[in-house]
C-alpha positions as CSV (number, residue, x, y, z in Angstrom):
1,M,-21.4,1.0,2.2
2,G,-25.0,-1.5,1.7
3,R,-26.6,-4.7,1.1
4,E,-26.7,-4.9,-2.8
5,V,-30.3,-5.9,-4.0
6,A,-29.1,-9.0,-6.5
7,G,-28.6,-7.5,-10.1
8,Q,-29.0,-4.7,-9.0
9,N,-27.0,-2.0,-8.0
10,Q,-29.3,0.1,-5.8
11,P,-28.7,0.0,-1.2
12,S,-31.6,-2.7,0.1
13,A,-34.3,-1.2,2.4
14,L,-32.1,-1.7,5.3
15,S,-29.3,-0.4,4.4
16,Y,-30.2,3.0,2.5
17,T,-33.3,3.3,5.7
18,V,-29.5,3.4,8.2
19,E,-28.0,5.5,5.7
20,Q,-30.0,8.1,6.5
21,L,-30.6,7.6,9.5
22,I,-26.8,8.0,10.6
23,V,-27.3,11.6,8.7
24,V,-30.6,12.6,9.8
25,N,-30.3,10.9,14.0
26,P,-26.6,10.4,14.9
27,Y,-27.5,11.0,18.0
28,N,-30.8,9.3,18.6
29,P,-30.6,6.8,21.1
30,D,-33.5,4.7,19.8
31,I,-31.4,4.5,16.7
32,L,-29.4,1.4,18.6
33,P,-31.4,-0.9,17.5
34,D,-31.1,-0.8,13.5
35,L,-27.4,-0.1,13.8
36,E,-27.0,-3.4,15.8
37,N,-29.4,-5.4,13.6
38,Y,-27.1,-3.7,10.8
39,V,-23.7,-5.1,12.3
40,N,-25.3,-8.4,12.1
41,E,-25.9,-8.1,8.9
42,Q,-22.1,-6.6,7.6
43,V,-21.2,-10.3,9.7
44,S,-23.7,-11.8,7.6
45,S,-23.3,-10.8,3.9
46,Q,-19.3,-10.2,4.1
47,T,-19.8,-6.5,3.9
48,Y,-18.3,-3.0,5.6
49,N,-19.6,0.1,6.7
50,L,-17.3,2.3,8.8
51,D,-19.7,5.2,9.9
52,A,-22.5,3.6,10.7
53,N,-20.1,1.2,13.3
54,L,-18.1,4.7,14.3
55,C,-21.7,6.1,14.8
56,L,-23.2,3.2,16.8
57,L,-20.0,3.2,18.7
58,R,-20.6,7.0,19.8
59,L,-24.0,6.5,21.0
60,Y,-22.9,3.4,23.5
61,Q,-20.1,6.1,24.6
62,F,-23.6,8.3,25.3
63,E,-25.7,4.7,26.8
64,P,-22.7,2.6,28.1
65,E,-25.4,1.2,29.9
66,R,-26.9,0.1,26.2
67,M,-23.7,-1.8,24.9
68,S,-23.6,-4.7,23.6
69,T,-19.6,-6.7,24.1
70,Q,-20.7,-9.3,20.9
71,I,-21.9,-6.4,19.2
72,V,-18.2,-4.2,19.6
73,A,-16.7,-7.8,19.5
74,R,-18.1,-7.5,15.8
75,I,-17.3,-4.7,14.9
76,L,-13.4,-4.5,15.5
77,V,-13.1,-7.8,13.8
78,K,-15.2,-6.1,10.8
79,Q,-12.1,-3.2,11.0
80,M,-9.6,-6.0,11.5
81,E,-10.9,-7.6,8.4
82,E,-11.5,-5.0,6.4
83,Q,-7.3,-3.5,7.3
84,F,-6.3,-6.8,6.9
85,K,-8.1,-7.3,3.1
86,T,-6.4,-3.5,2.5
87,L,-2.9,-4.9,3.1
88,I,-2.7,-8.0,1.0
89,V,-4.1,-6.3,-1.6
90,L,-1.0,-3.0,-1.3
91,S,1.6,-6.1,-0.3
92,H,0.2,-7.8,-4.1
93,Y,1.1,-4.7,-5.7
94,L,4.4,-3.8,-4.5
95,E,5.4,-7.6,-5.3
96,T,4.3,-6.6,-8.4
97,A,5.7,-3.7,-9.2
98,R,2.8,-2.5,-9.7
99,F,3.1,1.4,-7.4
100,R,0.6,2.9,-8.8
101,Q,-1.6,1.0,-7.9
102,F,0.0,1.1,-4.9
103,W,-0.4,4.2,-4.4
104,D,-4.0,4.4,-5.4
105,E,-5.2,2.2,-2.5
106,A,-3.0,3.3,0.1
107,A,-4.9,6.8,-0.6
108,K,-8.1,5.3,-0.3
109,S,-6.8,4.3,3.4
110,R,-4.5,6.8,5.3
111,H,-5.8,5.4,8.2
112,I,-4.0,2.9,7.7
113,V,-1.2,3.0,6.4
114,E,-0.6,6.9,8.7
115,V,0.0,5.1,11.5
116,V,2.9,3.8,10.1
117,P,5.8,6.7,10.7
118,G,8.4,6.5,7.7
119,F,5.7,4.2,5.9
120,E,5.3,7.1,2.8
121,H,9.8,7.1,2.5
122,A,9.8,3.6,2.8
123,I,7.7,2.6,-0.1
124,Q,9.9,5.4,-2.2
125,M,13.2,3.7,-1.3
126,Y,12.0,-0.1,-1.9
127,A,10.2,1.5,-5.5
128,I,13.4,2.7,-6.1
129,H,15.4,-0.5,-5.2
130,V,13.0,-2.4,-7.5
131,L,14.1,0.1,-10.6
132,S,17.5,0.0,-10.1
133,L,17.5,-3.4,-10.9
134,T,15.7,-2.9,-14.1
135,Y,16.5,0.6,-15.4
136,Q,20.1,1.7,-16.0
137,K,18.2,4.8,-17.5
138,V,14.6,5.3,-16.4
139,P,12.3,7.4,-17.9
140,R,11.4,10.4,-15.4
141,S,7.4,9.4,-15.9
142,V,8.4,5.9,-14.6
143,L,10.2,6.8,-11.6
144,A,7.7,9.6,-11.4
145,E,4.8,6.6,-10.9
146,A,6.6,4.9,-8.9
147,I,7.3,7.1,-5.9
148,N,4.3,9.4,-6.5
149,I,6.7,12.4,-5.9
150,E,5.9,15.0,-9.8
151,G,6.4,18.7,-10.1
152,L,8.8,20.8,-7.7
153,S,8.9,17.7,-5.6
154,L,10.5,15.5,-7.8
155,D,13.0,18.0,-8.6
156,K,13.9,18.3,-5.4
157,F,13.9,14.5,-4.7
158,L,16.3,14.0,-7.9
159,E,18.4,17.1,-7.0
160,H,19.2,14.5,-3.3
161,Q,19.8,12.1,-5.1
162,V,22.5,13.5,-8.0
163,S,23.8,14.7,-5.1
164,N,24.1,12.4,-2.5
165,Y,24.3,8.9,-4.9
166,G,25.3,9.4,-7.9
167,W,22.6,9.6,-10.5
168,V,22.9,11.5,-12.7
169,I,20.2,14.2,-14.8
170,E,20.3,14.1,-18.5
171,K,19.9,16.7,-20.9
172,G,16.0,16.6,-22.1
173,H,12.6,18.1,-20.4
174,G,9.3,17.0,-19.1
175,R,8.3,13.0,-18.4
176,G,10.6,11.9,-21.3
177,Q,13.5,12.8,-19.5
178,L,16.5,10.3,-18.7
179,I,17.8,9.6,-15.6
180,T,21.2,7.6,-15.0
181,I,20.3,5.2,-11.7
182,P,24.5,3.8,-11.0
183,Q,25.3,0.9,-12.2
184,N,24.8,-2.9,-10.1
185,E,25.3,-6.7,-11.1
186,F,21.0,-6.4,-11.6
187,N,21.6,-3.1,-14.1
188,H,24.3,-3.8,-15.6
189,P,25.7,-7.7,-15.8
190,A,29.2,-7.2,-17.3
191,L,29.8,-6.0,-12.6
192,R,28.1,-9.6,-12.2
193,K,30.5,-11.8,-9.9
194,N,31.1,-15.5,-11.4
195,T,30.0,-17.8,-9.0
196,S,30.7,-20.6,-10.7
197,D,33.1,-23.0,-8.7
198,G,35.4,-22.9,-10.6
199,V,39.4,-23.9,-9.0
200,P,41.8,-20.2,-9.3
201,L,45.3,-20.8,-11.6
202,E,47.5,-20.5,-8.7
203,H,46.2,-23.0,-6.6
204,V,46.1,-25.7,-9.9
205,T,50.3,-24.2,-10.2
206,R,50.8,-24.9,-6.6
207,I,50.0,-28.3,-7.4
208,F,52.9,-28.9,-10.5
209,P,55.8,-29.4,-7.6
210,I,53.8,-32.6,-6.2
211,L,53.0,-34.5,-9.2
212,G,56.5,-33.8,-10.7
């Protein structure tokens, strides 16, 4: 990813040259100054090129006496900045229940999410919780999109939910099949507890003898 020329979607001369260098001469220490300058350009232009930065760090391993701690610090800051931006986007998609967009973005950021054990399962459980607040019967296609599972894997998942959590799969085939989720106070208002500050009748009847 290089800097764009204003009004065009073409890389600048610097970014094009750097991108070529890391392909043609990735282990040539002579390109160190170009890569270091490119890091500074990323900082000033608020862009990011992971491949170029990794190439530079790799060259520093072979040429430790030429390593610039300032450049390394800038690379680390840019990396953290990019990860932070990604996490904000992922969080926004979850908060707004845009699960398809969430899974698409997560797929592009596997290096971030895969370092968290159980990440995918936790998100799937969260998606199911959100669906259970809204649906009594959820279409198979909606469930598949929310938990990012389809085909035979989804069939096995549904079998597990039926056996352990009381889900019911209604007759039907394909993406239009309906899955009944156990009732709760959110998807079934009749189960909602009365939280009004009323006085129980038994307490009122106890007052009558006193008043008499």
